[in-house]
DRENPASE-521459 format. One record per residue (C-alpha): x, y, z; chain; residue in one letter; residue number from 1. Coordinates in nm, 3 decimals. Each point is the difference from the previous one (the first is absolute). Layout:
BEGIN
<rolum <X,Y,Z>,'A','A',NUM>
...
This chain:
BEGIN
<rolum <5.444,5.627,2.716>,'A','M',1>
<rolum <0.170,-0.143,-0.307>,'A','F',2>
<rolum <-0.001,0.320,-0.203>,'A','Y',3>
<rolum <0.175,0.229,0.248>,'A','E',4>
<rolum <0.335,-0.061,-0.166>,'A','F',5>
<rolum <-0.111,0.040,-0.358>,'A','G',6>
<rolum <0.149,-0.255,-0.234>,'A','L',7>
<rolum <0.321,-0.030,0.203>,'A','T',8>
<rolum <-0.130,-0.328,0.142>,'A','E',9>
<rolum <-0.031,-0.149,-0.351>,'A','V',10>
<rolum <0.310,-0.173,-0.132>,'A','Q',11>
<rolum <0.141,0.129,-0.329>,'A','S',12>
<rolum <-0.037,-0.347,-0.152>,'A','E',13>
<rolum <-0.373,0.008,0.077>,'A','D',14>
<rolum <-0.034,0.341,-0.164>,'A','L',15>
<rolum <0.189,-0.132,-0.304>,'A','K',16>
<rolum <-0.238,-0.296,-0.015>,'A','T',17>
<rolum <-0.298,0.234,0.011>,'A','L',18>
<rolum <0.152,0.216,-0.272>,'A','L',19>
<rolum <0.083,-0.302,-0.217>,'A','R',20>
<rolum <-0.360,-0.124,-0.004>,'A','Y',21>
<rolum <-0.130,0.354,-0.042>,'A','L',22>
<rolum <0.214,0.045,-0.314>,'A','H',23>
<rolum <-0.119,-0.333,-0.135>,'A','R',24>
<rolum <-0.363,0.113,0.045>,'A','D',25>
<rolum <-0.065,-0.308,0.212>,'A','E',26>
<rolum <-0.106,0.188,0.313>,'A','M',27>
<rolum <-0.344,0.154,0.048>,'A','R',28>
<rolum <-0.056,0.341,0.151>,'A','F',29>
<rolum <-0.093,0.137,0.243>,'A','P',30>
<rolum <0.199,-0.244,0.213>,'A','L',31>
<rolum <-0.166,-0.233,0.249>,'A','T',32>
<rolum <0.138,-0.253,0.248>,'A','P',33>
<rolum <-0.113,-0.282,-0.230>,'A','A',34>
<rolum <0.173,0.155,-0.300>,'A','E',35>
<rolum <0.329,0.035,0.189>,'A','L',36>
<rolum <-0.032,-0.360,0.121>,'A','A',37>
<rolum <-0.028,-0.120,-0.362>,'A','R',38>
<rolum <0.360,0.115,-0.046>,'A','F',39>
<rolum <0.136,-0.119,0.335>,'A','G',40>
<rolum <-0.006,0.343,0.163>,'A','L',41>
<rolum <-0.252,-0.075,0.275>,'A','Q',42>
<rolum <0.264,0.044,0.270>,'A','H',43>
<rolum <0.051,0.362,-0.113>,'A','A',44>
<rolum <-0.367,0.076,-0.066>,'A','A',45>
<rolum <-0.069,0.213,0.310>,'A','P',46>
<rolum <0.289,0.237,-0.071>,'A','S',47>
<rolum <-0.061,0.011,-0.376>,'A','I',48>
<rolum <-0.372,0.054,0.032>,'A','L',49>
<rolum <0.049,0.261,0.271>,'A','G',50>
<rolum <0.133,0.230,-0.272>,'A','H',51>
<rolum <-0.095,-0.141,-0.338>,'A','L',52>
<rolum <-0.359,-0.112,0.058>,'A','R',53>
<rolum <-0.251,0.168,-0.232>,'A','N',54>
<rolum <0.274,0.126,-0.233>,'A','L',55>
<rolum <-0.016,-0.075,-0.369>,'A','E',56>
<rolum <0.279,-0.175,-0.188>,'A','K',57>
<rolum <0.194,0.309,-0.109>,'A','E',58>
<rolum <-0.004,0.148,0.349>,'A','A',59>
<rolum <0.128,-0.326,0.152>,'A','V',60>
<rolum <0.272,-0.014,-0.267>,'A','R',61>
<rolum <0.110,0.356,0.079>,'A','A',62>
<rolum <0.020,-0.063,0.374>,'A','V',63>
<rolum <0.182,-0.333,-0.027>,'A','V',64>
<rolum <0.252,0.132,-0.254>,'A','V',65>
<rolum <0.066,0.304,0.220>,'A','A',66>
<rolum <0.052,-0.214,0.311>,'A','V',67>
<rolum <0.237,-0.236,-0.179>,'A','L',68>
<rolum <0.193,0.290,-0.154>,'A','A',69>
<rolum <0.032,0.167,0.338>,'A','E',70>
<rolum <0.132,-0.322,0.154>,'A','R',71>
<rolum <0.250,-0.040,-0.283>,'A','L',72>
<rolum <0.113,0.360,0.047>,'A','E',73>
<rolum <0.036,-0.057,0.372>,'A','G',74>
<rolum <0.241,-0.285,-0.068>,'A','K',75>
<rolum <0.210,0.219,-0.226>,'A','G',76>
<rolum <-0.118,-0.183,-0.308>,'A','G',77>
<rolum <-0.194,0.284,-0.157>,'A','G',78>
<rolum <0.138,0.250,-0.245>,'A','K',79>
<rolum <-0.014,0.366,0.103>,'A','P',80>
<rolum <-0.242,0.212,-0.194>,'A','V',81>
<rolum <0.161,0.286,-0.192>,'A','A',82>
<rolum <-0.144,0.338,0.092>,'A','S',83>
């Protein structure tokens, strides 16, 4: 199944594309395969929809931002959080 690996199968550039159109209010929610295809993300639709289907805009934003931040942190690019 496509969703067994979470969003790890989705390239960061594809997540950034999704986030870009989300911020511009150009994308409709909840997400569908047709909506992702409108923005050239049809190749990533199974993995994206496996986790983000039926979520509203703010929930999708929270997940995508968290995934991108975690990837940035994993590359040593994130700033440590002061405790």
